[in-house]
Backbone as JSON, one array per atom type, in Angstrom:
{
  "sequence": "MFELPVYRPRTYFNPAGFTSLGFAIPAAIGAKVARPDATVVATTGDAAFFMTGMEIATAAELGGLRIAFVIFNDRAQGVLKLQQRFLYGGKVYASHTYPMDFCKFAESLNVGCIRISDKRELESGLERCIYKSSGPCIADVFVNPDAVPIPITRQLMAIFGRRQ",
  "N": [[-2.78, 0.1, 3.35], [-3.19, -0.55, 0.77], [-1.14, -0.16, -1.01], [0.57, -2.24, -0.79], [2.51, -4.65, -2.32], [1.31, -7.46, -4.11], [2.09, -10.63, -5.02], [1.17, -13.11, -5.79], [-1.9, -14.8, -6.53], [-4.58, -14.87, -4.14], [-3.16, -14.33, -1.79], [-3.34, -12.09, -0.28], [-5.61, -10.73, 1.86], [-8.4, -8.72, 2.48], [-11.01, -7.11, 4.11], [-12.62, -5.62, 2.0], [-14.13, -2.47, 1.22], [-16.35, -1.94, 3.52], [-14.6, -2.51, 5.57], [-14.47, -4.32, 7.95], [-14.32, -4.33, 11.46], [-12.29, -6.34, 13.49], [-11.77, -8.44, 11.78], [-9.16, -9.23, 10.98], [-7.52, -10.85, 12.78], [-8.8, -13.49, 13.28], [-9.0, -14.18, 10.54], [-6.33, -14.32, 9.75], [-5.45, -16.51, 11.25], [-6.98, -18.55, 10.1], [-5.92, -18.43, 7.5], [-3.28, -19.26, 7.98], [-3.65, -21.86, 8.94], [-4.71, -23.0, 6.64], [-2.59, -22.65, 4.86], [0.13, -23.62, 5.96], [2.82, -23.24, 5.38], [3.13, -20.64, 4.55], [4.07, -17.18, 5.01], [2.43, -15.29, 7.33], [0.77, -12.35, 8.1], [-1.06, -10.3, 10.17], [-2.72, -7.25, 10.23], [-3.97, -4.84, 12.41], [-6.0, -2.59, 14.32], [-5.92, -1.29, 17.69], [-8.5, -1.01, 18.74], [-10.02, -2.73, 17.11], [-8.77, -5.08, 17.8], [-9.86, -5.59, 20.33], [-12.22, -6.8, 19.71], [-11.78, -9.38, 18.62], [-9.41, -10.33, 19.6], [-8.75, -12.29, 21.51], [-8.58, -14.6, 20.11], [-5.98, -15.03, 19.48], [-5.03, -16.71, 21.38], [-5.96, -19.12, 20.4], [-4.29, -19.45, 18.19], [-1.9, -19.89, 19.54], [-2.53, -22.25, 20.92], [-2.92, -24.06, 18.84], [-0.58, -25.52, 18.21], [1.3, -23.51, 18.21], [1.09, -21.58, 16.02], [2.87, -19.83, 13.6], [2.44, -16.68, 13.28], [2.38, -13.24, 12.61], [1.04, -10.69, 14.45], [0.22, -7.56, 13.98], [-0.36, -4.79, 15.78], [-1.72, -1.71, 15.65], [-1.44, 0.72, 17.84], [-3.15, 3.19, 19.05], [-4.54, 3.86, 21.19], [-7.22, 4.37, 20.9], [-10.29, 4.51, 19.0], [-9.29, 5.02, 16.2], [-10.06, 5.81, 13.51], [-12.76, 6.47, 13.84], [-12.48, 8.5, 15.74], [-11.02, 10.36, 14.21], [-12.94, 10.94, 12.21], [-14.92, 12.1, 13.83], [-13.54, 14.39, 14.73], [-13.22, 15.83, 12.32], [-15.86, 16.09, 11.35], [-17.37, 17.2, 13.42], [-16.37, 19.63, 14.37], [-13.97, 19.29, 15.82], [-14.75, 18.08, 18.16], [-14.73, 15.22, 20.22], [-16.03, 12.12, 21.15], [-16.39, 9.36, 23.26], [-14.52, 7.66, 21.94], [-12.18, 6.56, 22.74], [-9.99, 3.89, 23.72], [-9.43, 1.34, 26.19], [-6.33, 1.56, 27.86], [-4.29, -0.79, 26.89], [-1.86, -3.25, 27.73], [-0.31, -4.88, 25.5], [1.87, -6.57, 25.36], [2.01, -7.74, 27.88], [-0.35, -9.16, 27.77], [0.33, -10.93, 25.7], [2.41, -12.31, 26.97], [0.95, -13.67, 28.92], [-0.17, -15.64, 27.39], [1.95, -17.05, 26.57], [3.15, -16.14, 24.25], [5.12, -14.49, 21.81], [6.22, -11.04, 21.91], [6.76, -7.8, 20.63], [7.48, -4.57, 21.39], [6.99, -1.55, 19.82], [7.89, 1.64, 19.83], [8.95, 3.78, 18.6], [9.46, 5.26, 15.46], [11.86, 4.66, 14.25], [12.41, 2.12, 15.09], [10.65, 0.56, 13.78], [10.98, -0.97, 11.29], [12.98, -2.93, 11.97], [11.78, -4.08, 14.22], [9.35, -5.12, 13.18], [10.43, -6.93, 11.36], [11.7, -8.76, 13.08], [9.47, -9.79, 14.44], [7.9, -10.85, 12.35], [9.61, -12.61, 10.91], [11.45, -13.88, 12.63], [10.36, -15.06, 14.85], [9.27, -17.96, 16.66], [6.73, -18.81, 16.92], [3.37, -17.58, 17.39], [3.4, -14.0, 17.29], [3.16, -10.81, 18.67], [3.23, -7.54, 17.49], [3.36, -4.66, 19.05], [2.6, -1.7, 18.11], [3.1, 1.49, 18.8], [1.3, 4.37, 18.05], [0.85, 7.83, 17.25], [-1.82, 9.2, 18.93], [-3.15, 11.44, 18.05], [-2.55, 11.87, 15.45], [-3.21, 11.96, 11.92], [-4.14, 8.97, 10.43], [-1.59, 7.23, 8.73], [-0.62, 5.04, 6.22], [1.66, 2.28, 6.69], [2.79, 1.09, 4.58], [5.06, 1.35, 2.95], [7.24, 0.63, 4.57], [6.55, -2.03, 5.11], [6.61, -2.99, 2.47], [9.33, -2.75, 1.96], [10.41, -4.64, 3.7], [9.13, -7.05, 2.86], [9.93, -7.03, 0.21], [12.63, -7.7, 0.29], [12.48, -10.36, 0.83], [11.74, -11.87, -1.29]],
  "CA": [[-2.32, -1.2, 2.95], [-3.48, -0.79, -0.62], [0.08, -0.08, -1.8], [1.36, -3.44, -0.55], [2.52, -5.47, -3.53], [0.85, -8.83, -3.99], [2.75, -11.3, -6.14], [0.45, -14.32, -6.17], [-3.32, -14.75, -6.18], [-5.07, -15.39, -2.86], [-2.17, -14.18, -0.74], [-3.66, -10.88, 0.45], [-7.04, -10.68, 2.14], [-8.82, -7.49, 3.11], [-12.47, -6.97, 4.0], [-12.74, -4.4, 1.21], [-15.37, -1.74, 1.33], [-16.7, -1.49, 4.86], [-13.46, -2.78, 6.43], [-15.05, -4.8, 9.2], [-13.46, -4.43, 12.63], [-12.17, -7.68, 14.05], [-11.57, -9.43, 10.72], [-7.77, -9.61, 10.7], [-6.93, -11.9, 13.62], [-9.28, -14.82, 12.9], [-8.68, -14.45, 9.14], [-4.91, -14.73, 9.69], [-5.36, -17.88, 11.78], [-7.51, -19.42, 9.05], [-4.95, -18.46, 6.4], [-2.11, -20.05, 8.39], [-4.08, -23.26, 8.99], [-4.86, -23.43, 5.25], [-1.27, -22.64, 4.22], [1.1, -23.58, 7.06], [4.16, -22.83, 4.91], [3.11, -19.23, 4.16], [4.28, -16.11, 5.99], [1.13, -14.68, 7.56], [0.83, -11.13, 8.9], [-2.36, -9.64, 10.36], [-2.61, -5.87, 10.7], [-5.22, -4.44, 13.02], [-5.89, -1.54, 15.31], [-6.18, -1.74, 19.05], [-9.95, -1.13, 18.94], [-10.46, -3.97, 16.45], [-8.24, -6.18, 18.61], [-10.77, -5.88, 21.43], [-13.35, -7.61, 19.22], [-11.44, -10.79, 18.36], [-8.02, -10.55, 19.99], [-8.55, -13.52, 22.29], [-8.31, -15.71, 19.18], [-4.54, -15.29, 19.47], [-4.87, -17.91, 22.21], [-6.17, -20.26, 19.5], [-3.05, -19.62, 17.43], [-0.92, -20.49, 20.45], [-2.96, -23.62, 21.24], [-2.83, -24.91, 17.65], [0.81, -25.86, 17.93], [2.13, -22.33, 18.07], [1.09, -21.09, 14.63], [3.76, -18.69, 13.39], [1.7, -15.56, 12.68], [2.68, -11.94, 13.19], [-0.14, -9.86, 14.67], [0.69, -6.19, 14.1], [-1.44, -4.0, 16.37], [-1.46, -0.27, 15.65], [-1.97, 1.07, 19.15], [-3.29, 4.63, 19.27], [-5.37, 3.97, 22.38], [-8.48, 4.98, 20.47], [-10.87, 4.06, 17.74], [-8.66, 6.1, 15.46], [-10.83, 6.29, 12.36], [-13.95, 7.12, 14.4], [-12.0, 9.75, 16.35], [-10.71, 11.27, 13.12], [-14.21, 11.38, 11.62], [-15.56, 13.03, 14.75], [-12.82, 15.67, 14.72], [-13.49, 16.57, 11.09], [-17.28, 16.34, 11.14], [-18.03, 17.88, 14.54], [-15.61, 20.76, 14.84], [-12.94, 18.92, 16.78], [-15.3, 17.38, 19.33], [-14.53, 13.76, 20.21], [-16.81, 11.51, 22.22], [-16.43, 7.9, 23.42], [-13.75, 6.97, 20.91], [-10.92, 6.09, 23.32], [-10.01, 2.51, 24.19], [-8.71, 1.09, 27.43], [-4.89, 1.44, 27.55], [-3.94, -2.2, 27.04], [-0.47, -3.66, 27.58], [-0.4, -6.06, 24.65], [2.98, -7.5, 25.65], [1.61, -8.53, 29.06], [-1.35, -10.1, 27.25], [1.09, -11.96, 24.98], [3.12, -13.11, 27.97], [-0.02, -14.55, 29.58], [-0.46, -16.74, 26.46], [3.24, -17.6, 26.15], [3.29, -15.68, 22.87], [6.11, -13.43, 21.71], [5.73, -9.67, 21.71], [7.75, -6.75, 20.41], [6.89, -3.24, 21.54], [7.64, -0.59, 18.92], [7.39, 2.95, 20.25], [9.65, 4.8, 17.84], [9.43, 4.86, 14.05], [13.17, 4.11, 13.88], [12.39, 0.71, 15.48], [9.57, -0.12, 13.08], [11.41, -2.0, 10.35], [13.66, -4.04, 12.66], [10.8, -4.74, 15.08], [8.46, -5.94, 12.35], [11.2, -8.04, 10.8], [11.86, -9.76, 14.15], [8.17, -10.42, 14.73], [7.41, -11.59, 11.18], [10.5, -13.65, 10.4], [12.35, -14.52, 13.58], [9.65, -15.68, 15.97], [9.03, -19.38, 16.44], [5.29, -19.03, 17.05], [2.66, -16.31, 17.27], [4.11, -12.84, 17.82], [2.44, -9.54, 18.6], [4.01, -6.3, 17.39], [2.57, -3.59, 19.64], [3.15, -0.52, 17.46], [2.51, 2.72, 19.32], [1.15, 5.44, 17.08], [0.37, 9.07, 17.83], [-3.29, 9.17, 18.93], [-3.71, 12.64, 17.43], [-2.12, 11.96, 14.05], [-4.05, 11.4, 10.87], [-3.52, 7.67, 10.1], [-0.8, 7.12, 7.51], [-0.25, 3.63, 6.07], [3.08, 1.97, 6.79], [3.04, 0.12, 3.52], [6.42, 1.42, 2.4], [8.1, -0.18, 5.42], [6.22, -3.44, 4.85], [7.1, -3.32, 1.14], [10.78, -2.91, 2.05], [10.67, -5.91, 4.36], [8.71, -8.16, 2.0], [10.72, -6.98, -1.02], [13.89, -8.4, 0.51], [12.21, -11.77, 1.09], [11.22, -12.51, -2.5]],
  "C": [[-2.53, -1.44, 1.46], [-2.26, -0.66, -1.53], [0.94, -1.34, -1.66], [1.34, -4.32, -1.79], [2.09, -6.89, -3.23], [1.33, -9.57, -5.23], [2.04, -12.57, -6.61], [-1.02, -14.18, -5.78], [-3.58, -15.37, -4.81], [-4.01, -15.36, -1.76], [-2.36, -12.9, 0.06], [-5.17, -10.82, 0.62], [-7.36, -9.41, 2.92], [-10.33, -7.41, 3.0], [-12.8, -5.65, 3.31], [-14.12, -3.76, 1.39], [-15.57, -1.25, 2.75], [-15.56, -1.66, 5.85], [-13.94, -3.15, 7.83], [-14.01, -4.9, 10.3], [-13.46, -5.87, 13.13], [-11.9, -8.77, 13.04], [-10.17, -10.03, 10.73], [-7.28, -10.81, 11.49], [-7.48, -13.28, 13.27], [-8.99, -15.18, 11.44], [-7.24, -14.92, 8.99], [-4.74, -16.16, 10.2], [-5.87, -18.86, 10.74], [-6.55, -19.54, 7.88], [-3.76, -19.34, 6.75], [-2.47, -21.53, 8.48], [-4.19, -23.81, 7.56], [-3.52, -23.54, 4.53], [-0.18, -22.52, 5.27], [2.49, -23.11, 6.65], [4.25, -21.33, 4.6], [3.47, -18.31, 5.33], [2.95, -15.38, 6.12], [1.29, -13.5, 8.52], [-0.58, -10.56, 8.96], [-2.09, -8.23, 10.84], [-3.98, -5.44, 11.22], [-4.96, -3.27, 13.96], [-6.22, -2.08, 16.68], [-7.68, -1.88, 19.31], [-10.5, -2.4, 18.3], [-9.96, -5.19, 17.21], [-9.22, -6.57, 19.7], [-11.97, -6.71, 20.99], [-13.0, -9.08, 19.08], [-10.05, -11.17, 18.82], [-7.76, -11.82, 20.77], [-8.3, -14.73, 21.4], [-6.81, -15.96, 19.04], [-4.23, -16.49, 20.35], [-5.06, -19.17, 21.36], [-4.91, -20.52, 18.68], [-1.97, -20.26, 18.28], [-1.26, -21.95, 20.74], [-2.82, -24.57, 20.05], [-1.39, -25.19, 17.26], [1.68, -24.65, 17.7], [2.22, -21.82, 16.65], [1.94, -19.83, 14.51], [3.05, -17.62, 12.56], [2.16, -14.29, 13.37], [1.38, -11.14, 13.26], [0.35, -8.44, 14.96], [-0.49, -5.33, 14.57], [-1.01, -2.53, 16.39], [-2.2, 0.32, 16.85], [-1.99, 2.59, 19.32], [-4.19, 4.92, 20.47], [-6.7, 4.66, 22.08], [-9.07, 4.2, 19.31], [-10.5, 5.15, 16.75], [-9.47, 6.67, 14.31], [-12.08, 7.03, 12.85], [-13.57, 8.48, 15.01], [-11.69, 10.79, 15.28], [-11.97, 11.81, 12.46], [-14.9, 12.38, 12.52], [-14.88, 14.39, 14.74], [-13.16, 16.49, 13.49], [-14.96, 16.95, 10.94], [-17.93, 17.2, 12.21], [-17.14, 18.94, 15.19], [-14.59, 20.44, 15.93], [-13.44, 18.19, 18.02], [-15.15, 15.87, 19.15], [-15.28, 13.18, 21.4], [-16.73, 9.99, 22.15], [-15.67, 7.14, 22.33], [-12.39, 6.49, 21.44], [-11.07, 4.64, 23.78], [-9.24, 2.43, 25.51], [-7.22, 0.93, 27.1], [-4.38, 0.04, 27.88], [-2.43, -2.4, 26.9], [-0.47, -4.98, 26.81], [0.74, -7.04, 24.9], [2.69, -8.32, 26.91], [0.54, -9.56, 28.65], [-0.64, -11.25, 26.55], [1.8, -12.88, 25.96], [2.17, -14.09, 28.66], [-0.37, -15.76, 28.71], [0.81, -17.47, 26.04], [3.49, -17.34, 24.67], [4.32, -14.56, 22.86], [5.48, -12.07, 21.51], [6.91, -8.73, 21.54], [7.03, -5.42, 20.49], [7.7, -2.27, 20.68], [7.06, 0.78, 19.24], [8.05, 4.1, 19.5], [9.72, 4.35, 16.38], [10.77, 4.31, 13.57], [13.27, 2.62, 14.22], [11.44, -0.12, 14.62], [10.05, -1.25, 12.19], [12.05, -3.19, 11.06], [12.69, -4.8, 13.57], [9.85, -5.64, 14.3], [9.2, -7.14, 11.77], [11.4, -9.15, 11.84], [10.56, -10.52, 14.39], [7.72, -11.32, 13.57], [8.3, -12.79, 10.86], [11.3, -14.41, 11.44], [11.66, -15.14, 14.78], [9.39, -17.15, 15.64], [7.55, -19.75, 16.55], [4.58, -17.71, 16.86], [3.47, -15.18, 17.89], [3.23, -11.61, 17.63], [3.46, -8.42, 18.45], [3.08, -5.19, 17.86], [3.18, -2.28, 19.16], [2.41, 0.72, 17.97], [2.46, 3.76, 18.21], [0.57, 6.66, 17.79], [-1.15, 9.1, 17.78], [-3.93, 10.39, 18.28], [-3.33, 12.81, 15.96], [-3.2, 11.42, 13.11], [-3.39, 10.1, 10.44], [-2.83, 7.68, 8.74], [-0.39, 5.66, 7.36], [1.26, 3.43, 6.17], [3.5, 1.01, 5.68], [4.45, 0.19, 2.96], [7.39, 0.59, 3.24], [7.82, -1.66, 5.19], [6.73, -3.88, 3.48], [8.61, -3.56, 1.18], [11.13, -4.25, 2.67], [10.33, -7.07, 3.44], [9.53, -8.2, 0.71], [12.04, -7.72, -0.88], [13.7, -9.89, 0.66], [11.72, -12.51, -0.15], [12.11, -13.62, -2.98]]
}
């Protein structure tokens, strides 16, 4: 996400350094409450979602705050799994998450959801979730659980670049 262009002060928030798990969802809700006119996008992994994901219910209850929650779903604690593979000769232990159906979760809250399982769907799916939803929207982005994480900043830059 460090390649994402930021055009105005205080419009991009990241728990720099340690990158605390669970920060994105409540931070996005706070940002939207503080600036209701702003486009707000939270990016998080599925493991971090399990820490604070129920706060999406708060976004729905607060008048349907229009926030896009982009969940990178590799069904694992991807960074931990990657570290284990590199540091311990490919051995991986206790780094998988429960296979969650985020769209069923969204449905239970009356929140929109877009499932993105192919990289060709990424740009259009994110655009629908970010700009065309009327309230909170989850983008459940399936990623290869064995791939080395690669940022999707170029796709986000393309979407945001057209909205300037």
